[in-house]
N, C-alpha and C positions, 0 to 999 in steps of 0.2 A: 658390321663390326663384331656382333655377337657370334656370327657364324665363323668368321675368320679366327676369333679368339678360341672358339671351341675346336676348330681344326687343329690349331697349335697344341691344345691340351690332349686331343686324341692321338696326335702323332707321337706323343711321348709314351703312350701306353704300349706294352709289349704285344698285345693282340692285334694291334694295327700297324706294326712296324713294316709290314710288307704291302700295306694298302696304298693304292694310288691316291694322288691329290684329289681326283674326281670322286673316288669312293669315300674319302674322308669328308669331303664337302657334303655329299649326300647324307652321310650318317650325322654330320654336324647339324644339318638342316632339320632332321628328325628330332635330334636332341633339343635344339633350341625351340622348335614348335611344341614339343611336349612340355618343356619348362614353362612356356607361355600359357599353355592350357592349365597347368597346375596353378600358376599365378592367378589366372582369370577365375579359377574355381574359388579362390579366397577362403581357404580353410584354416589359415594360421590363427585367425581371431577366435576360433572355436575352443582353443586349448591354451592353458597357461604353462604347463609342464613342458620343458624342452624336449624330453624323450617322446612325449606324446605327440608333439608337433612334428618331430622327425618321422615317427611311425605313420602319422596321418599323411605326410607327403609321400611316403613309400606306397601306401595304399592308393593314393590318388594317381601315382605314376602307373601302378599295376592296372587300375581300372581304365584310365584314359588311353592306354595302349590298345584296348579292344573296344571301348565304348565311345561313341560319338554323341556329344551333347546337342540335342536338336532344339530344345525349348528351355525357358527359364525354369519350368517345372522339373525338367530332367536335372538341371544343375542343382536345384534345391534338394531333390531326392537323393542325388549322389552325395551331397554334403551331409545329409541326415544319415545315410548309410555309413559313411566313414566315421561320423561321430559315434554311432552305435557300436561300430567295430572296436573303436578305442575304448569305449565304455565297457565293452565286454572283456577286454584285456585288463582293465582296471578292476573289475569285479573278480576275475580269476586270480589276480594277484592278492586280493584280500583273502580269498578262500585258501590260497597256498600259504599265506602267512599264518592264518588260523591253524592250518594243519601242522605247520612246523612247531607251533607253540602248543600242540596237542589240545587245542580247544575245539569245542563243538561248533559246527557251521550252522548258523541260524537258518531256519527253514525259509524265511522271507528272502534271504539272500539267494538261495538256490532257485526260488520261484522267479526272482528278478532276472537271473541269468537265463532261465528257460524262456521267459517272456521276451527278453532282449534278443535271443537267438531267433525266435519266431519272427520278430519284427525285421531282423536283418534279412532273413530268407524271403520275407514278403517284398522288401525293397529291392532285393536282387532280382526277384522274379518280375517285378514291375519294370525294372530297367533292362531286362533280358540278359542278366549277367549270370544266371544260374545255368551252367552248362549241362548239368544233369537233366534239368527240366527241359532244356532245348531239345535234347536227344529224344526224350520221351514224350514231348508235347504232341498231343493228338491233333491239335489245330495247326496243320502244316501251312495253311494259307496265311494265318496270322504271322507266323515266323517269317515266311517269304516276304510279306509286306514290310516287316521290320528291316530285313536285309536290303530291300529296295530303297527304303528311306535312308539307310546308312550309306549305301552306295551313291545315292544322289548327292548327299552332303560331301562324301569323299571326292566325287567327280568335280564338284564345284570348287573344292579346295586344292585340287591337283590337275587343273586344266592344262598345264604346260608340261606334264610328264605322264608316262604310262609305264607300268611294270609288266614284264612278260618273261617267259622262259625261252632261252636260246634253243632253237630246234636242233642244234648240233651237239652242244655239250650239256644241255639241260639246266644250266645255271641261270639264276634270275638276273636280268639286265634291266636297266632303266632307260627309257626313251625320253629325251627332252627336246623341246622345240628350241632351235637356235635362232633367235630373233635377228641376228646379224645376216642371216641368209635370206631374209625377206626384203623385198623392195617396196617402199612406201610410195604410192602414187595417188594423185587426186582422183576421186571417184567421178566417173563420167556421167552418172545418172542422179547425183545428189548435189545440192548446193545449200549450205547452212542447215543440213539435216532434212531438207525438203526435196522431194522428187523433182528433178529438173535436168534438162539437157540443152545446152546453149545452141548447138547447131539445129536441133529440131525446132526449138522455139523461134529462132531467127528465120526459118523457112516456113513458118506457119502460114497457111492459105496461099502458098506459092507452088508453082509447078516445077518440080526438080527432077533431075535424072538420078536415079538411085544406082550409081555405079560404085566401084570399090573405093574411089576417092571420097565419095559422100559418106559411105559406111565408115571409112577410117576416121573421118571428122567426127561422126557421131560417137564412135567408140573411143576416140582420142588415141588411136594407135596407128601403126604403119600400114600402108596398103598391102605390103607383103604378108602381114598377118591375115588380111582378108582372103588373099589367095590360098594361104595355108589352111585356113578354116574351111573354105569351100571344098578343098580336096579331102580334108579330114571328114567333113559331113557326108560327102558322097561315098567314101570308103566304108563308113560305119553303117550306111543304109543298104549296103550290098548283102 
């Protein structure tokens, strides 16, 4: 329902007037997923002021587009980073107001801002959000390991789709599994999650002729499939 509602909202925007229904749905899924991530981060209770809450959500949106939360520690660190960013804006507003009133800025206030900025940079580096540090990082192995972890989480969350560039036009396209093209069948080697085959167990300790009919019963398929598989196996061994 959320995705369908978002699709309707996006279709009314001028930048998406020529977008197909499929493209709108893909964009809507990303929007809904991002909103859920922001909701799960639960930063609204950190602030009272409405403007600060709004700004905090904007920061969360910006960070969560690039950053994947792996642990509870990551989540708490990101919340602390956003809180300090809003606090820094608050301190800067105080300084600006003092400047407008031609009043001297207390030294402790300036020191607080410097300390706050240092802490923000530390948290960004801890989360791998400092792009400048990434480019200049001498420990390449550490950064690659971080990318591998992020890719692993992304892969687990996007098992039914893959993004790639079209080899002809160079545009990004999305590959999605169509479950309606799959045929569900009973597994021939499992029963109630346990390794088992009815035909093989029924013929235990018996002398049987292993012909294509017997193999077809074991595989629970047509004898024609056995003939086809034999030909395929022979051709692949040439």
